[in-house]
N, C-alpha and C positions, 0 to 999 in steps of 0.2 A: 782792609780797614779794621781798626779795633773799636769795640764798643764797650763802654763801662757804665755801670749803674752804682748808685749809692742807695742804701736802704737802712731803715731802723728795724730793730726786732726786740722782743721782750724775753728776758731770761730771769726767772725767779722774781718777777715783779718789777724789774729794773729795765729801763730802755737803754739800748746800746746802738751806736751808729756803726755802719760798715761802709767805708768809702772806697770808691774805685774798684769795684768787683767786675772783672772782665766777663763778658757774656757773648754769645753768638749773635750775629746780625739778625737772624730770624727771631730770636727771643726778644731782642731789643725792639723790633718792629711790632711785636705782639703785646708787649708790656703795657699795662694801664696804671698810670699814677693813681694811687689811692686804693688800689685793689690789694688784698692780702694774699700772699703766696707762702708756700711751704718753705721753711728755712731749717737747715740742719747745722749743728755746730758741736764742738767738743766743750763740755761744761767748764773745764779748767781754763780755757782761753777762748771764750765765745766770740770776742771781737776779731781775733786773728783767724779763726777757723770757720766763721759763718759763711754759708753758701745759700744763695737764694735759688729756688727752682721755679722759674717763670713759666714752665710748662705744667705746674701743679698749683693753680689758683685755689684758694679756699673760698668756694662760692657761698658757704654759709655765713661768711663775714661781709658779703656784698650788700649789707643793709642800706648804707648811705655813703656811697663812693664820693658824691659831690661834697659832703661835709668833710670827709677825710682829705679831699683835695684842697679845700680851703684851709684846713689845719696845717697841711704840709706847706702850702704857699706862705702862710703867715709865719711859720716856724723857720723857713729857709729863704726868706726874702733875698 
């Protein structure tokens, strides 16, 4: 079975979407909506090259996951 996620990330102060990024089943099961994770990309084409690392959460950003989940729900009804 294939698992895909979509995520947003910030590059030079601008938000970018990344849709349909394939991930492993184990990563999919562990992911938390609203949590911040490490993302790597090539600056010349951030949307095409962005990769999220669900095994590397940024715990220092876990200040208010519930508020972030509400923002995401509102944004992507």
